[in-house]
NUKOLKOL-84791 format. One record per residue (C-alpha): x, y, z; residue in three letters. Coordinates in steps of 0.25 Angstrom, whole numbers, padded with zeros to 4 digits, always signed. Layout:
% NUKOLKOL-84791
XYZALA ...
//
This chain:
% NUKOLKOL-84791
+0187+0056-0044UNK +0198+0062-0052UNK +0194+0061-0067UNK +0207+0068-0071UNK +0215+0055-0069UNK +0221+0048-0080UNK +0217+0035-0088UNK +0226+0025-0089UNK +0229+0017-0101UNK +0239+0006-0102UNK +0244-0005-0113UNK +0256-0014-0113UNK +0263-0002-0122UNK +0258+0008-0132UNK +0246+0001-0139UNK +0236+0007-0128UNK +0239+0020-0134UNK +0228+0017-0145UNK +0217+0017-0133UNK +0224+0028-0126UNK +0221+0036-0140UNK +0206+0032-0139UNK +0206+0036-0124UNK +0211+0049-0127UNK +0201+0052-0138UNK +0190+0048-0131UNK +0194+0055-0117UNK +0203+0067-0121UNK +0200+0073-0107UNK +0207+0061-0100UNK +0222+0058-0096UNK +0228+0047-0098UNK +0240+0037-0094UNK +0245+0029-0103UNK +0254+0017-0099UNK +0262+0009-0110UNK +0268-0004-0104UNK +0278-0005-0115UNK +0289-0010-0106UNK +0280-0023-0105UNK +0273-0023-0119UNK +0269-0032-0126UNK +0260-0038-0116UNK +0255-0049-0125UNK +0267-0059-0120UNK +0265-0056-0106UNK +0256-0064-0096UNK +0243-0060-0090UNK +0251-0058-0077UNK +0261-0051-0083UNK +0249-0040-0090UNK +0242-0040-0078UNK +0255-0036-0070UNK +0258-0024-0080UNK +0244-0020-0080UNK +0243-0019-0065UNK +0256-0011-0064UNK +0251-0001-0075UNK +0238+0000-0069UNK +0245+0003-0056UNK +0253+0014-0062UNK +0242+0020-0069UNK +0233+0020-0056UNK +0246+0028-0049UNK +0245+0038-0061UNK +0230+0040-0058UNK +0224+0032-0069UNK +0209+0032-0067UNK +0206+0021-0077UNK +0216+0012-0084UNK +0214+0007-0099UNK +0222-0006-0102UNK +0224-0002-0116UNK +0229-0017-0119UNK +0221-0028-0123UNK +0232-0038-0117UNK +0233-0030-0104UNK +0217-0031-0104UNK +0215-0045-0106UNK +0227-0049-0095UNK +0224-0038-0084UNK +0211-0030-0085UNK +0203-0038-0076UNK +0214-0038-0065UNK +0216-0023-0067UNK +0202-0020-0064UNK +0200-0030-0053UNK +0213-0023-0047UNK +0212-0009-0048UNK +0202+0002-0045UNK +0200+0009-0058UNK +0193+0007-0072UNK +0200-0002-0083UNK +0198-0002-0097UNK +0204-0015-0106UNK +0204-0017-0119UNK +0198-0028-0129UNK +0198-0031-0143UNK +0188-0024-0152UNK +0181-0037-0155UNK +0167-0034-0153UNK +0167-0020-0162UNK +0176-0030-0172UNK +0164-0039-0173UNK +0153-0029-0175UNK +0163-0023-0186UNK +0166-0035-0195UNK +0160-0038-0207UNK +0167-0051-0211UNK +0164-0057-0198UNK +0180-0059-0195UNK +0187-0050-0186UNK +0202-0050-0182UNK +0208-0047-0170UNK +0222-0042-0168UNK +0228-0041-0155UNK +0240-0048-0146UNK +0239-0062-0143UNK +0237-0060-0128UNK +0225-0053-0132UNK +0219-0063-0141UNK +0222-0074-0131UNK +0214-0069-0119UNK +0201-0073-0114UNK +0196-0058-0114UNK +0197-0059-0130UNK +0191-0072-0131UNK +0179-0067-0122UNK +0178-0055-0132UNK +0177-0064-0144UNK +0167-0072-0137UNK +0159-0060-0134UNK +0160-0052-0148UNK +0164-0062-0159UNK +0150-0069-0162UNK +0151-0073-0176UNK +0163-0065-0179UNK +0176-0072-0183UNK +0188-0066-0174UNK +0201-0069-0179UNK +0213-0064-0168UNK +0226-0061-0173UNK +0238-0060-0163UNK +0248-0049-0165UNK +0261-0052-0160UNK +0270-0040-0162UNK +0261-0028-0164UNK +0262-0023-0151UNK +0276-0022-0152UNK +0275-0014-0166UNK +0266-0004-0161UNK +0276-0004-0147UNK +0287+0001-0156UNK +0278+0012-0163UNK +0279+0002-0177UNK +0265+0005-0182UNK +0268+0003-0197UNK +0281-0004-0200UNK +0282-0015-0210UNK +0285-0026-0200UNK +0273-0022-0193UNK +0264-0021-0206UNK +0269-0035-0208UNK +0265-0040-0195UNK +0252-0034-0196UNK +0248-0040-0209UNK +0252-0053-0202UNK +0242-0051-0192UNK +0231-0044-0200UNK +0231-0051-0214UNK +0226-0065-0208UNK +0215-0058-0202UNK +0211-0050-0215UNK +0212-0064-0222UNK +0201-0070-0214UNK +0191-0058-0215UNK +0193-0050-0205UNK +0186-0036-0207UNK +0190-0031-0192UNK +0203-0031-0186UNK +0202-0029-0170UNK +0215-0022-0165UNK +0216-0030-0153UNK +0228-0023-0147UNK +0230-0008-0143UNK +0243-0009-0149UNK +0236-0011-0163UNK +0228+0002-0166UNK +0242+0008-0169UNK +0243-0002-0181UNK +0228+0001-0186UNK +0234+0008-0199UNK +0244-0003-0202UNK +0234-0015-0199UNK +0223-0006-0207UNK +0233-0006-0219UNK +0233-0021-0220UNK +0219-0023-0216UNK +0212-0014-0226UNK +0202-0005-0225UNK +0191-0015-0224UNK +0196-0020-0210UNK +0191-0013-0199UNK +0201-0012-0186UNK +0196-0011-0172UNK +0202-0008-0159UNK +0196-0005-0145UNK +0204+0009-0141UNK +0190+0018-0142UNK +0182+0008-0135UNK +0193+0008-0124UNK +0192+0023-0124UNK +0176+0022-0122UNK +0177+0012-0111UNK +0187+0021-0104UNK +0178+0033-0105UNK +0166+0024-0099UNK +0174+0019-0087UNK +0178+0033-0085UNK +0165+0039-0085UNK +0160+0027-0076UNK +0169+0029-0066UNK +0168+0044-0066UNK +0183+0045-0072UNK +0181+0053-0084UNK +0185+0067-0086UNK +0175+0076-0090UNK +0177+0081-0104UNK +0186+0094-0105UNK +0191+0093-0091UNK +0203+0084-0091UNK +0218+0088-0092UNK +0221+0075-0101UNK +0236+0069-0100UNK +0243+0057-0106UNK +0253+0051-0098UNK +0263+0039-0104UNK +0268+0029-0097UNK +0276+0015-0100UNK +0284+0004-0094UNK +0293+0004-0107UNK +0305+0012-0112UNK +0298+0028-0112UNK +0308+0031-0124UNK +0303+0019-0133UNK +0288+0019-0129UNK +0285+0035-0129UNK +0289+0038-0143UNK +0278+0026-0148UNK +0268+0032-0138UNK +0270+0046-0145UNK +0268+0040-0158UNK +0256+0032-0156UNK +0250+0043-0147UNK +0253+0052-0157UNK 
//
């Protein structure tokens, strides 16, 4: 089996770069293809059928490019489509889920805040996650409309962004949350701004590192992992939107 084939990673836009960064750090010998579906971003207002159709179309493009495994680096797409992708296509898929389990383990006050898109918070997958792990901890969910669009524009620190963030974060702090879950792959790019509002006593958690570890486990299990030092790693960028608009944002976020 050709281990040199790339790992495919896709998101509704540029947010999945936060996951790609962790995969690159853990698996430096692997080649990567990143697909930003910016022409259809955000996914939050779209139906499950629309998201499944986009996810299938992107999967087929990544498979045609030789992808050996695909990471669905989008919480909303994971909820809407990852099971249908696994049932349809003959390769491994890695999905996302908010870091509720580690947040429950980390909280001292017994209150955890979850920042996410409305679509992610409303899905059965998220409610099952709470039923599994919340136990005696109070979980407060906060939909965050508009944050994805800020990141898609490359706006990580404007006054308008900070005002919007404060409106989402401060109510969670007022309720005693000492752990905030960044439940969308776009949100780690706002970590500095969120941390400024939340203060040093509040932990911010996302799942990028855990997804990278799961990617490695699946590659090992399937015999697809590039041996250390034997790769010729590359990164290929693809998008469905205007590349003249998307590429400068990718360049900034990838850094």
